[in-house]
C-alpha positions as CSV (number, residue, x, y, z in Angstrom):
1,M,-44.4,44.4,93.2
2,K,-46.8,41.5,92.7
3,E,-48.9,40.8,89.7
4,L,-52.7,41.2,90.2
5,S,-55.3,38.7,88.9
6,E,-57.5,39.6,86.0
7,L,-60.5,39.8,88.4
8,K,-58.7,42.3,90.7
9,L,-57.7,44.4,87.7
10,Q,-61.3,44.5,86.5
11,I,-62.5,45.5,89.9
12,L,-59.9,48.3,90.0
13,D,-61.0,49.6,86.6
14,L,-64.7,49.7,87.7
15,L,-63.9,51.4,91.0
16,K,-61.6,53.9,89.3
17,E,-64.4,54.8,87.0
18,D,-66.8,55.2,89.9
19,A,-65.7,54.6,93.5
20,R,-69.4,54.5,94.6
21,R,-70.0,51.2,92.9
22,T,-71.1,48.6,95.5
23,P,-69.7,45.1,95.6
24,Q,-73.2,44.0,94.7
25,L,-73.2,46.0,91.5
26,I,-69.6,45.0,90.6
27,S,-70.5,41.3,91.1
28,T,-73.5,41.8,88.7
29,L,-71.3,43.6,86.1
30,L,-68.6,40.9,86.3
31,G,-71.0,37.9,86.7
32,I,-69.4,36.6,89.9
33,E,-70.4,36.2,93.5
34,E,-70.6,39.3,95.7
35,A,-68.5,37.6,98.4
36,E,-65.7,37.1,95.9
37,V,-65.8,40.8,95.0
38,K,-65.8,41.8,98.7
39,Q,-62.8,39.5,99.4
40,A,-60.9,40.9,96.4
41,I,-61.5,44.5,97.5
42,Q,-60.5,43.7,101.0
43,E,-57.2,42.2,99.8
44,L,-56.6,45.2,97.5
45,E,-57.1,47.5,100.5
46,D,-54.9,45.4,102.8
47,D,-52.1,45.3,100.2
48,N,-52.3,49.2,99.9
49,V,-53.3,48.8,96.2
50,I,-56.5,50.7,97.0
51,V,-55.3,53.5,99.3
52,K,-58.2,55.9,99.2
53,Y,-61.7,56.5,97.7
54,A,-61.9,60.1,96.5
55,T,-64.3,62.5,95.0
56,V,-63.4,64.7,92.0
57,V,-64.8,68.2,92.7
58,N,-65.2,71.0,90.1
59,W,-64.1,73.7,92.5
60,S,-64.9,76.4,89.9
61,K,-68.6,75.8,90.6
62,V,-68.0,76.5,94.3
63,D,-66.9,79.8,95.9
64,D,-63.4,78.6,96.6
65,E,-60.3,80.7,96.4
66,T,-57.8,77.9,96.7
67,V,-54.7,78.3,94.4
68,T,-53.0,75.3,92.9
69,A,-49.4,75.4,91.5
70,L,-47.2,72.9,89.7
71,I,-43.6,73.4,90.6
72,E,-40.8,72.0,88.5
73,V,-37.8,71.2,90.8
74,Q,-34.3,70.4,89.8
75,I,-32.3,68.7,92.5
76,T,-29.0,67.0,93.2
77,P,-29.6,63.4,94.2
78,E,-28.3,62.3,97.5
79,R,-25.6,59.7,97.7
80,G,-27.1,56.3,98.4
81,R,-30.7,57.5,98.4
82,G,-31.0,59.2,95.1
83,F,-34.2,61.3,94.9
84,E,-36.1,59.4,97.7
85,G,-34.9,61.4,100.7
86,I,-35.6,64.8,99.1
87,A,-38.9,63.7,97.7
88,E,-39.9,62.5,101.2
89,R,-38.8,65.8,102.8
90,I,-41.0,67.7,100.3
91,Y,-44.1,65.5,100.4
92,L,-44.3,65.7,104.2
93,Y,-45.4,69.4,104.0
94,P,-49.2,69.7,104.3
95,Q,-49.4,72.1,101.3
96,V,-47.9,69.5,99.0
97,K,-50.7,67.4,97.3
98,S,-48.5,65.3,94.9
99,V,-44.9,64.7,94.1
100,Y,-43.7,62.9,91.0
101,L,-40.2,61.9,89.8
102,M,-40.0,63.0,86.2
103,S,-37.8,62.4,83.2
104,G,-36.6,65.4,81.2
105,A,-35.5,68.9,82.1
106,Y,-36.4,68.8,85.8
107,D,-36.4,66.0,88.4
108,L,-39.6,66.4,90.5
109,L,-43.0,67.9,89.8
110,V,-44.6,69.1,93.0
111,E,-48.3,70.0,93.2
112,V,-49.0,72.6,95.9
113,E,-52.2,74.2,97.2
114,G,-52.6,77.4,99.1
115,H,-55.2,80.0,100.1
116,N,-53.7,82.6,97.7
117,L,-50.8,83.3,95.4
118,K,-48.8,84.8,98.2
119,E,-49.1,81.7,100.4
120,V,-47.8,79.4,97.5
121,A,-45.0,81.8,96.7
122,S,-44.0,81.9,100.4
123,F,-43.9,78.1,100.5
124,V,-41.6,78.0,97.5
125,S,-39.3,80.7,98.8
126,E,-39.2,79.8,102.4
127,R,-39.6,76.0,102.5
128,L,-38.8,74.5,99.1
129,S,-36.0,76.5,97.6
130,P,-33.8,76.5,100.8
131,I,-33.5,72.7,100.8
132,E,-29.8,72.1,100.3
133,S,-30.2,69.7,97.3
134,V,-32.7,71.9,95.4
135,L,-30.9,73.6,92.5
136,S,-33.8,75.5,91.0
137,T,-37.6,75.8,90.9
138,K,-40.1,77.0,88.3
139,T,-43.6,77.6,89.5
140,H,-46.7,77.4,87.2
141,F,-50.1,78.5,88.7
142,I,-53.1,76.6,87.4
143,L,-55.6,79.2,86.1
144,K,-58.4,76.9,85.1
145,K,-59.0,73.1,85.0
146,Y,-60.7,71.8,82.0
147,K,-60.3,68.1,82.7
148,Q,-59.1,66.1,85.8
149,D,-58.9,62.4,86.3
150,G,-60.9,61.8,83.1
151,I,-63.7,64.1,84.1
152,I,-64.4,67.1,81.8
153,F,-65.5,70.2,83.8
154,E,-66.8,72.3,81.0
155,D,-70.6,72.5,80.4
156,H,-71.2,72.1,76.7
157,E,-74.4,73.2,75.0
158,D,-75.3,71.2,72.0
159,D,-74.7,73.1,68.8
160,R,-78.2,73.3,67.3
161,R,-77.2,75.1,64.1
162,L,-78.0,73.4,60.8
163,I,-75.1,72.0,58.8
164,I,-75.0,73.6,55.4
165,S,-72.8,72.2,52.7
166,P,-72.3,73.2,49.1
């Protein structure tokens, strides 16, 4: 892992906050030439530091029936490969959106999406649990997202009541 320059870290922070920021705007914000920003972004993309530009969607505002689950997975590490081989086997399934190696009571946290509860349950029982190294799973269905990637989804109305104090 190589260390990034201060400029590249600043550019990453600005793009993480809003991926729609143009090199022109970033150059203005940082007080540098646009060509320097474009070159830094290209290098970050070439080095797979920037791997995707994504949109955060509040799916509760859309008629979408997708179900998301977080699955705690306890596994026995493979000799010579540790958790890598099992994690790879799991993340290759199209239903799997994220896989994290964790510290604590379980080893992997797997985020899965499906069209309904039955589809996610079927994935766990037919695909995930039968993997030889998987010792146990615990599935948590996400009922509501309040905040994701720093974005608060709740619409808040200002409290217009008068403050009364004794």
